[in-house]
C-alpha positions in Angstrom: -49.0 90.7 147.8 -48.0 87.2 146.2 -45.5 85.4 148.6 -45.6 87.5 151.2 -47.8 87.5 154.1 -49.0 90.2 156.4 -46.6 90.0 158.8 -43.7 89.8 156.7 -45.3 93.0 155.0 -46.0 95.1 158.2 -42.3 93.9 159.2 -40.6 95.4 156.2 -42.8 98.5 156.8 -41.3 99.0 159.8 -37.9 97.9 158.4 -38.0 101.1 156.2 -39.4 103.4 158.7 -36.3 102.5 160.7 -34.0 102.6 158.3 -35.2 106.1 157.3 -34.6 107.2 160.7 -30.9 107.3 160.3 -31.1 109.3 156.3 -33.1 112.2 154.7 -33.5 109.9 151.7 -36.3 108.3 151.0 -36.9 104.1 150.6 -39.8 102.8 148.5 -39.8 99.2 148.3 -41.9 97.2 145.4 -42.0 93.2 145.6 -43.4 91.3 142.3 -44.4 87.9 142.5 -43.1 87.7 138.7 -42.0 90.0 135.9 -43.3 88.0 133.2 -44.8 85.2 132.2 -42.6 83.4 129.8 -44.8 81.5 128.2 -43.2 81.5 124.7 -39.9 80.4 125.8 -41.6 76.8 126.6 -42.6 76.2 123.2 -39.2 75.7 121.3 -38.3 72.9 124.8 -41.6 71.4 123.9 -40.8 71.1 120.3 -37.5 70.0 121.1 -38.8 66.7 123.0 -41.3 66.1 120.1 -38.0 66.1 118.1 -36.1 63.9 120.4 -39.4 61.3 121.0 -39.6 61.0 116.9 -36.0 60.3 117.1 -36.0 57.4 119.0 -39.4 56.1 117.4 -36.9 55.7 114.1 -34.1 54.3 115.9 -35.5 51.9 117.9 -39.1 51.3 116.1 -38.3 51.4 112.2 -41.1 49.5 111.1 -43.6 52.2 113.0 -46.2 53.3 110.9 -45.3 56.8 110.0 -48.6 58.2 111.2 -48.8 56.4 114.5 -45.0 58.0 114.9 -46.6 61.6 113.5 -49.1 61.2 116.4 -46.7 60.0 119.2 -44.8 63.0 118.3 -47.7 65.6 118.5 -48.6 64.1 121.5 -45.2 64.3 123.0 -45.3 68.2 122.3 -48.8 68.5 123.7 -47.7 67.0 126.7 -44.4 68.4 127.2 -46.1 72.4 126.2 -48.3 71.8 129.3 -46.1 70.3 131.6 -43.7 73.6 130.9 -46.5 75.9 131.8 -46.0 75.1 135.4 -44.4 78.2 137.0 -41.2 77.1 138.0 -40.4 75.5 134.7 -41.9 78.1 132.7 -38.9 80.4 134.6 -36.4 78.0 133.6 -37.5 77.9 130.2 -36.2 81.5 130.0 -33.2 82.5 129.6 -31.1 84.2 132.2 -30.4 87.4 130.3 -34.0 87.7 129.3 -35.2 87.4 133.4 -32.9 90.2 134.0 -33.8 92.1 131.6 -37.4 91.9 132.1 -36.8 92.6 136.3 -34.9 95.5 135.2 -37.4 97.0 132.7 -39.9 96.6 135.3 -37.9 98.2 137.9 -37.0 101.3 136.0 -40.9 101.5 135.3 -41.5 101.6 138.9 -39.2 103.9 139.9 -40.6 106.2 137.3 -43.6 106.0 138.5 -43.1 106.0 142.3 -39.8 107.9 143.4 -38.4 109.9 140.5 -38.8 113.4 140.3 -41.0 113.1 144.1 -38.3 114.2 146.7 -37.4 117.4 147.3 -33.5 116.4 147.4 -33.2 113.8 144.5 -32.4 111.4 147.2 -35.3 109.0 146.7 -34.0 105.1 146.2 -36.6 102.1 144.8 -35.3 98.6 146.2 -37.2 96.2 143.5 -37.3 92.7 144.6 -38.9 89.8 141.9 -39.4 86.6 143.8 -39.9 84.4 141.3 -36.7 85.2 139.7 -34.8 85.9 142.6 -33.8 88.9 141.6 -33.2 92.5 142.7 -33.0 95.8 141.3 -31.8 99.5 143.1 -32.9 102.3 141.4 -31.6 105.3 143.1 -32.5 109.2 142.2 -29.3 111.6 141.2 -28.6 113.4 144.5 -28.2 109.3 145.6 -26.5 108.3 142.3 -24.2 110.8 142.4 -22.8 110.8 146.1 -22.7 106.9 146.0 -21.2 104.6 143.8 -22.7 102.1 141.7 -20.7 99.4 143.2 -22.0 99.7 146.9 -25.8 99.2 145.4 -24.6 96.1 143.5 -23.3 94.5 146.4 -26.6 95.2 148.4 -28.3 93.8 145.2 -25.9 90.6 144.8 -26.4 89.8 148.8 -30.3 90.6 148.8 -30.3 87.8 145.2 -28.0 84.9 147.3 -30.8 85.1 150.2 -33.8 85.2 148.0 -32.3 82.3 146.2 -31.5 80.1 149.5 -35.2 81.1 150.7 -34.7 84.0 153.2 -36.8 86.2 151.4 -37.9 88.3 154.1 -34.6 88.8 156.2 -32.8 89.2 152.9 -35.4 92.4 151.8 -34.8 93.5 156.0 -31.0 93.6 155.3 -31.2 95.2 152.4 -33.3 97.6 153.6 -31.1 98.4 156.2 -27.9 98.3 154.1 -29.9 101.1 152.1 -30.4 103.1 154.8 -26.8 102.8 156.0 -25.3 104.0 152.6 -27.6 106.7 152.3 -26.9 108.3 155.5 -23.7 109.1 155.0 -24.3 111.5 152.1 -27.9 112.2 153.5 -27.7 112.4 157.3 -31.2 113.1 159.0 -32.2 116.7 159.4 -35.2 118.5 161.9 -36.9 119.2 159.3 -36.9 116.0 157.6 -40.5 115.0 156.7 -42.0 111.3 155.1 -42.5 111.9 151.2 -42.8 108.8 150.3 -44.7 105.5 151.6 -43.2 103.1 153.7 -45.5 100.2 152.8 -44.3 97.8 150.4 -45.9 98.0 147.3 -46.9 95.4 145.2 -46.2 95.5 141.5 -47.5 93.3 138.5 -46.0 92.9 134.9 -46.8 95.9 132.9 
């Protein structure tokens, strides 16, 4: 799993197991390195940079031959397009709404595949973490969604998002797991006949 060491993964699996001891709900953790490649969003910025170079040449070097100016502009566009393929810059070129939509879409797809309809009490919960985007989604099954307000999940997501942005990846995810376990325990306390219906191991997710 990119971005997490084996020690991190083992620790997060233990965190899920510990949280589930306090509740009969099931927690599934999914982590993705990146929700999309965002390559198309770099192209407009490269074109704008080329136009800027052309404008600068036109203003400060008005006698420059037009073929030379076009060559310089084309070179600038190519260089900018290549530079913007560096992942941190690629992510920045994508609007925040696009990044959040990509994370939400991937989280919903993983929820449908790994959680929805797979618990006897409809009390499964997906914690989805997008490392590159510093974004988190929490998707509960109907049994949890009907009894715990969305504001409770939103606070956990916001806290986790801040931790991811600050580089506190493992600690932030562990705190989110514990908080989800605490929230679920209030409406789904542990029972004598509880069984582990879903895997506690973190799942590595690739963009669909």
